[in-house]
Structure formats: structure tokens, C-alpha cells
N, C-alpha and C positions, 0 to 999 in steps of 0.2 A: 644541583638538586639531589644527586646521589652519586655514588662512586663511579667515576668515569662518565658521568652524565652531563647534562646541560648546566652551564653556569650563567645565570642571568638574573634579572631583577626579580623574577618570581621567587627565586630561592631566598633572596634577602627578605622579602615580605613574609613568606611562609615561616621562616625561622623566627623573625622578630615578633610577628603577630601571635604565633603559637606560644612562644615563651611568655609573652605579655599576658595572654589570656589565662595561662596556667600559673601566673605570678612567679615565674622562675627566670625572669630577665636579669642578666648580670652585666657588669662592665666588661667582662671578658668576652661575652658573646657579642657585644656591640663594638668591640675594638676593630677599627678600620672600616666599619660599615658606612658611616656618614661620608668619609672620604671617597669610598668607592662609588657610592650613589651620586655624589656631586660630580665626579669625573664622567658620569654617564649623562649628565644634563647637556643637551646639545645647544648649538647656536640658536635654534628656534625657540628654546625655552622649556620644552618638555623633556622627558627622560626616555632614553633608548634602552633596549633590552641589555645591551652591552656597550662598552666604549666604542665610539666611532660610528655607531649606527644611527638610524633615523628615529626621531622622537615618535612615540607611539602611546595611544591612550591607555592601554592596559598596563604597560610597563611604567607609565607616568604615575598612575594611581599607586602601583605597588611600591615604587621608590619613595614617593611623597608620603604615603601612609606609614611606611616603615619608619621614616624619620620623624613624622608627627607623633607616632606612638612613643618613640624614644625621647621626645622633646628636643629634637635636633634639627628641626626644619630650617633653621637659619643657615645650615650648611649649603642650602640652595639659593640661587637668585630667584626669590619668590615673585618679584615684580615681572621678570621675564617669563616665568612660568605662567603667571596669570594672563599675560598678553597672548601667549600661545593658546591657552585653554579657551579663552573667550571667542576665538576665531574658529572653533571646532563645532559650534552649534550652527547647523545650516538654516538659513533664513527661509527657504522654501518648504522643506520637509518638517522642520522643527526638531528633528533628532540630531544626534551627534555623529560625526565621522571620527575615525580613529587616527587617521594621518592626513596630511595635506593631499588634496586632489583625489580623495577616496570617497566612495558613496557612504551614505548614512548606514548605520547598523544598530539594531536595537540594543545589543549588548553594551554599547558605549553609553547607553543611558545611565549605567552605573559607573563604568570605568572613567568616563569623562565627567558625568554629572556629580559624582561624589568628590571630585577634585576641588570643587568650589567651596563647599563648607569646610573642607580640610584647610584650604588656603586662608579662608576667613578666620578660622580658629588659630592658625599658625601666626597670622599677623597680630591677632589679639593677644595671644600669649607672649609674643615677643615685644609687645608695647610699641609696635611700629608707628612712626610719625606719619600717619595718614588717616584720612577719614574713612572708616569702614561703613559699608551699607548697613542700615539699621534693620532692613527687612530682607531684601533679596540677596543673593550671593553671586551677582554678576552674570546669571544666565536666566533664561525665560522658562519657568516650569510648565506653564499651561501648554505652549506649543509642543514641548517634549511629551507631555502626557497625551496630547491629541495624536501625535505620531504613533505612540505605543497602542493606544486604544483603537484608532481607526485604521492604521496600516499594518499593524503587526499581529493582530489576533487572527488565528487560523480558524476557518469554519469548523474544523473538526476538534478544536480545542488547542490550548497551548499558544505560545507566542513564537514568532519567527523573526529572522533578521530583517526582512523587508518583504513587500508583496512579491508573489511568485515563488517564494522560498517555502520550504517545509518547516513546520514547527519542530522544536527539539527542546530537551531539558535545559541545555546551556543557555539558549536565548530566552527561554521562559524565566529562568532564574534571574538573569541579570537585567532583563527588561523590567521585571517586577521590582528588583532591588533598586534600580534607578528611579522608578516611579515613586517608591517609598521615600527615597532621598528628596525628590523634588516636591513632595507634599508637605514638608516642614521647613519653614524659613527660620532665620536666626532670631526672629522676634517671637517665635512660638505660634505663628499663624499657619494656616493650612491652605496655601494656594493650590487649588485643584480644579479639575474638570469633572462635571457631573455631580451626582448626589453624594453627600458624605456617607450616608448609610450603606451605599453599595460600592463606592469607589475608594474610600479612604483606607489606606493600609496602615498597619502599626508602624510606629517609629523604629528605625534601626540605628545601631551604633555605626557611625561612619568609618570607624577605624577597623572594625572586624566584620562588618556586614552580617551581623546577627541582630535579632530583636534587642532593643535597648534594655528591655526588662530582663532578658537572659544575661546580657553583659553585666548588669547590676547584680543579678542573683548569684552569678558564679563567684563574685567577690567574697560573699559570705562563706563560701566553701574553701576556696584556694588560699585566701590570705591568712588563714589560720593553720596552714599545713607547712611546717618548716621543711626545707630541702636539706637532706643530709647526704654527704658523699664521703665514704670511707670513715664514717663516724663523726665527721665534722659538719656542723651546721653552716650552710653557705648563705650569705646575704643576697636575697633575691627580692624581686618586686614586680609589680605591673608597670608598664610604661607610663612615665609621669605625664606625658602629653594627653593620653587617653583618659587618665584619672582627672586631670584638670578640666577637660571638656565636660565630663559628666557632672562635676561639681558646679561648673558654670551654668548648667541647665537647671539646677535645683532652685 
């Protein structure tokens, strides 16, 4: 991620997502990335932070999202990935665990929850020979929202990992992000707990985790800014997978 720093799946995502949002993604930047991420997919189906480690929810999102942005999700075994992911929502609490045999944690509401619409769109874009759900994305949104609302709100404000823990900015961010993802299904419906006027969040871009409206608005600015290096205009673009998803929503 920096000189002599960590080298893991977060770096792949940060580089690809940032370049895509700025419309400066190039073939050179993508070179070798799909192959590296595919080597980090474990026997479980999810993605590890580095080769040879355990599949993990946060790293799984980062690796999958990077490839989905680039339109290269077929580099992974998506069916194995889906099988791993569907077993991470806990039947008692309703929230997600990040790894096998771990407790639920509200931050995985996004890291695991956003994997499902990414997989659904990856299967759709690839023309996979399978029947895709027409509404849900293989997980239960209402129990997830109930876990966030009932177990993770701190009396003093903010959201926490789980009861008995303190609230913090990190868990507040990703619990809300996961809740936003869970409130919009592939058919455009809003499966949610509580009243729309008070509980419905704005739709987010599942590739970048920013408001969809902002992801669309930045296109009007960056797509008209050519990138020049040493006086030469370089062919750049936004990731084709992210572009195709937004067009599909229209």
C-alpha cells in the first residue's frame, strides 16, 4: 500500500477503485491484478488478504469489487465464492461474521452484504447459464437491518460492533453502508424494517460505497478531462463493470 508497507487485497481495491472513479484506469494499471486476486481465492471460496491465508469478508469485498469494476470477475470461481458468502449470515443474530467460527460484527453488514449484489451483477454481465434471483440477492435483508437497529445502536449515539462494545466512526460508517445496500434489491424494491420516512437511506454505488447520485455526477466532470503524461494523451476510462451496472439501473 506504500513503500515497504503492507501488500494485500486492500491495496488492489484502493488502486483500482480510485483510478476508476477518476476515470484514469488503464490496461497497464490492471496488468497482473486479476491473476493475483484469483491466486488469493481460497479453497473456502472467499478471498484472503494475501496468498495462503484464510478467506475474510473485508478482503473478499476488496478483491471482488476490484475485479467487478474492471469487468474481470470471471477470473474468480464465482459459484464457490457465492457458496462461501451465503454461509456468513448468522441465523440467530441476523448479522454477518467475517470469517468461519467468528462472532457477528456490524461492519460486515457492508463487507459481506455488498458482496451479494456484486456477485449478482457479475453473473448477469457474464451471461452465466443460471437462473438469477429476480428480487433478493441470496441474503436476508430484514434480519440484517434488525441486527443493526436493535443490537448495534449505542445509547449515546453512533453504531457499534455488537452489544457491550463502544460506538466508533468505523462501525458507524460500515453498518450504515451495509444497511443502505440491504434496502435496495435487484428489482428496485426497498425491503426494509420500520418506516420509509425515518429508516430508508439513499442508494449507494456498490462498487465505490458512495451515494449513487455522486457516482453518477462525478462522470460529468472526470470523463471530459483527458490525462496527459509528458505531453502525450493517455487512453483512460472508468471501469467497464461499474459503468455497465449503472446503465442497467436506468
